N, C-alpha and C positions, 0 to 999 in steps of 0.2 A: 199285706205284703208291701214292703217299701221298695219302690222302683229305684234301681241304682243307675245313675246317669254318668256317662263319660262325655267330655266335651273336647273336641279337636279344634283348636283355634281359640285363644283367650284374649283377643282384642276387645274392641268396644262391644261388638255383638255377643262375643263369648261371655263377657261380664253381664250383659243384659239378660242372656239366657239363664245364667246362674241366679240372678236376683229373682227371676220369675219362677224358676223351679223351686226356689226356697218358699214361695207362697203356696205351693201345692201341698195337699195332704199326702203323707206317706211317699215322699220323693226326696232323694238325696244325691248331690253331685259327689261321686266317690273317686273320679279319675279325671285328670286334665292333661292335655298335651299341647305343647307349643315350643318351637325352637327359640323363641325370645324369652330369655330368663326373667326379665323384669315383668313382662305381662303374665307369664306363667305363675310367678309367685304372688303377684297382685291378685290373680284369679283364685289362687289357693286361699289367700286371706279372705276374699269375698265369700268363698264357699265354706268358711268356718275353720280352716286350718288343718283339716284332717284328710283331705283328698290326696290320693297318690298323684305324683307328678312325673311326666315323661317329656323328653325333648323330641321324640318322634312318635307319630301316631302308630307306626308299626309295633313299637314296644308296648303301647297301651293296649292295642288290639290283641297282641299275643298274651298279655297278662290275664285277659278275660275278666269274669266277674261282673259283667254289665248287662242290664236289662234294656237300656236305651242309649242311643248314640246321637249326639248333636254335632254337626259339622258346621263350624263358623269361621273357617280359615279364609284367607284372601281368595278372590274369585278364581284366579288361575290355578289354584291348588285343589279346587273342588274335584276336578276330573281324576287326578291320580289318587287322591284320598278316597274318593267314592269307589274306585275300582278295587282298592284294598278292603274297604268296609263292606262292600257287597259280597265278598267272599266269606263273611261271617253270617251268623243267623240272628244278628241283633237288629231290632227295629231302628230305622234311621230317620232323623229329622235333618235334612240338608238345607242350609240357608240358600236363599236365592243369590245369584242365578244358579241353576243346576250345573251349568258349564259356561264357558265363554264363547262357545260357537255351537251351531246346530249339530255339527259332526260330533263334538264331545258329548252332547246330550243324547244323541242317538246311540252312541256306544254305551253310555250309562244305562239307557233304557233297555238295550239288549241284554245287559247283564242282570238288571233288576227283574226282567221278565221270567228268569229261570230260578229265582230264589223264592223261598216261602215267606220270609220275614218282610214286613211292609216298609216302603220308602215314602216318606211325607216330605214334600218340598215346601219350605217355609215361605209362604206368601202372606205375611202378617196383615197386609192391608185389607184382606177379606174380613178380618176379625175386628177391625176398628168399629166400635159401637155405632157411629153414625152411618158407616158404609154397610154394616150388617143390616141396619134398619132400612136403608135405601133398598137393598137387595130384597128384603122381606116385603116391602111395599110394592116393588115392581112385580115380584112373583105373585102377589095377591091381586094384581090387575089394576092398581090405582092409576097407573099411567096409560093403560091400554096397551096396544101393540107397540113396542119400542121401534122407533125409526132412527133416533140419533142418541149418541152418548158423548158427552164431552168431559174431559178431565183436565183441570188446570192445577199444576203444582208450581207455585212461586215461593222460593225458599232461600235458605242460606247456602253458600258454596259447600262442596265436599269437605268433610272434616279431615284433619291431619291424622293419618294412620301410620302404622309401623312401616318404615322404609318408603313412605309415600306411594305405596303400591297402587292406590286408587287414582293416581294422576295420569296413567298411561293406558292407552287402548289395549296394548298387548297383554296387560295384566287384568283388565276389567271386562274386555269384550266391547268396550265403548260405553259411554254414558247411557245410551238408549237400551243397552243390555243390562248394565250394572244397576242403574237407578230405576229404569222404567219398565223392566219385566213385570214388576208388581202391577202396573197399570194395564199392560197388555193382557195379563191374566184376568184382571177385573173386567175388561171389555168382553172377553170370551164368556166369562161367568154370567154377566148381567144380560148380554145380548143373546145368550144361548145359541151361539153359532161359532163356527171356526173362521179364522181370517183367511182371505184369499189374495189380497193385494194391498201394498203399502206404498204411500208417498211420504216423503219427509224432506224438510229443509231445516238446516241448523248450522251452528258455528260455535267456535270457542273464542278464547282470548280476552274475556272480561274478568271472570271470577279468579283466575289464577295467572293473570297476565304478568305479574311481577315475580313469579316463582321461577327458580332454576334449580333443578335437582340433578346432582352429578353432571352438571353441564348441559342438561336437557331441559327444554321448556315443555310443560304438560301439553299433551295433544288431544285431550278429551273435549267433547262438546260441553258448553255450559248453557245453551239455549236452543230450543228447537220446536217446530210444529210437526206433528205426525198425524196423517190421516190413514185409517185402516178400513178397508171394505170387507164385509163378511158375506158368507155363503147365503145367508137368508135375506140379502139385499138391505141390511142395515149398515150403518157406518158409524165410526167413532173418531174422535180427534183428541190428541194430547197437546197441551200448551205447557211447555216446560221452561222455567227460568231459574237458574241457579245463582242469581245475584239479586235476589229480591227479599232481603232479610226483614224488611219492614212490613211485609204483608200480614194483615190481621188474620186471614185464613190461609193456611199453608196449602191445603188441598180443597178444591171445590169440584164435586162430581155431580153432573147434571144428566139425568135420564129423561128423555122426552118422547112421549107417545101422543096419540090423538086425544086422550082424555086429560092429561096433566103433565107437568114437568116436576120432577122430584130432585131436589138438591141436597146433597150431603156436604156439610162444611166442617172442616177439621182444622183446629189451630195447630201451630207448630209446638215443639217441645218447650216446656216452661222455661228451661234454662236459656232459651234464645228470645224469650218474650220480655217486654218492658217490665221491670220489677221482679222477674222470675216467677210470675204467678200463673198457675194453671187456669185455663178457661174452658168452659163447657163447649162441646161441639153442638152442631145444630142440624136439624132436618127441616126443610121447607117444601111443602107440597103446594104448587100453584095449579089450581083447578081451572081447566079451560072453560067448562060449562058455567060455573058460578062466578068466575073471574075473582075468586077469593083465595087467599093464602092461609095455609095452616103452618104455624111455626112451633117447632118442638125443640127445646134445649135438652141435650142429652148429657147427663152427668155420669162420671166414672168414679168408682171408689178411690180415695186418695192413695192408699197403699199400692193399688194396682198402677195408677198413673206414675207414682214415684219409682216404679221398678224398671222404667225404660223410656225411650224416646218415641214410642209408636202408639201413644194414646190408649194404652192398655191392651193392644191387640196381641202382643207377644204372650201375655198371660193367658188370654182366652184361647189362643192357638195351643199353648201347652196343656191346658185343661183337656182339650179334645184329643191331642196326641196321646196323653197319658191314658185317657179313657179307651182309646183305640187299642193300646197295648193290653190293658187289663181285660178288655172284652174280646180280644183277638179279632178286631174288626178291620175294615179297610180304610186307607187314608182318604180324607176329604180332598186333599190336594196331592195328586199322584204325579208320577214321572211324566206322563203325557202332558199334563198341565205345565210342568216345568219346561219341557221340550218346546212346546208351542209358544210360550212366553218369550223364550230366548230366540226362537225362529223369527218372531215379529221384530224383536229388538235388533237382531242382526240384519234383517231386511231393511229396517229403517236406517241403520248406519250405512248400509250399501247405497240406499237412495240418496242420502246426504252427499256421499262421495261422488256419485255419478250424475246426480240431478235427474234421475229417471225413476219411474215407478218400478216396483219389484213384485213379481208374482211369486207367492210362496211355493216352494217345491213340493211335489206330491208326496215325497217320502216323509217330509216333516208332518204333513197333514195326517198321514196314516201311521204315526208313531205308536209306541207302546201304550197300552191302556193304563 
C-alpha cells in the first residue's frame, strides 16, 4: 500500500519533508497547501509535478484522500491548523514547536486526547545518528547515573523565510521556543525526568542587528544560556549562539555520569561548511576509570544527508512515522513531549525577560500523554 501524504506549509521544511518522503518505499506526496504561490508551485515541482495544490489547508482537508498529514507551516499557524487537522482521522506529523505558547499546546493536547488517529511531534534531533547513538550508550549504562547534561549549539543566524516570520517573538514564541524546544525535548529524553525549574539569561541584537522589516527591528534572542533542573535532581544546560557560523561542530551534546562522559558532535549542514563538503559526526566516550577515550566517527548515507539540513534525522524520523501508520502503533514523540518542550522554552523566555527563575506550572507537567 502506498501511503498518500498531504503537506501543509511548503517553505524550507516543507521542501525537506518532500525530499525525505521521496526516499521512503511506497510513499507519495499527493497534496500540498500553502497561501504563497511561489513556494507552493516550487514544492509541487519538488514532489514530481502531480500533487494537487491548494491555497488553504481547509480545502486540502475537505478534499480527503490522505493517509498521512505533515504540518510544516510557520509556528504561529500550528495552533489553528492543528485544531482543524485534529477534526480528521488522519495521522499527523506536526513540526516543532507544537504551538507558540503552553496554552496553545494544552488546547491541542486536549483535542488530540479524544481522537483515535495518532499525532507525532517532529523532534528531528532525537534521530540524528550521533544523538541516537549517545542515547543508546546512556541507556546501556556507559555513563552510569546521569547527573549533568550540556548542549551547545553554535551556528549560523536564522535563515530568511517567507515574510520574515521567524524574526519576531509574536510569530515564533521566541528563539528559546522556536529553535530550542528540540534541545529541551532531548534533555527530558536523556535524563528520563521532567523539568521543574528554569533559569535563563540571553539577549539579541547581533545576528539581525542591521535588519528592519516593515519598519520593525527583529526582537528575537540570538544568544542565551539556559539551566534546567529536573525532578530526579539532575540538571542540564543549553549554550546557544546564533552568530557562530565558523564552528566546526554545530552541536555538541555531553552526558556525564559517575562512570563516563559521552559526547555527540554534529557538524552543520554542508551548504554552510567550507567547500560545501559533508563531514562525519562523532561520538566520544571518556571513561573515568581508565582515563581513556573511545572515538567513533559516524557516517550517514549520502542520499540521506542530501535530503535535508538535519544530518539525516528527518529521513529516519519519517521511516518511523510511516512504520507507525502501517502497524497502527503509537508515536515515539507524542503531544505531551511537544507540550513540555514548549513549556520549558516559554519559561526560559520569561526568565530572560524578568531575570528570575521560573517554576513550571503543574498543569504543564500533567499534560496529555
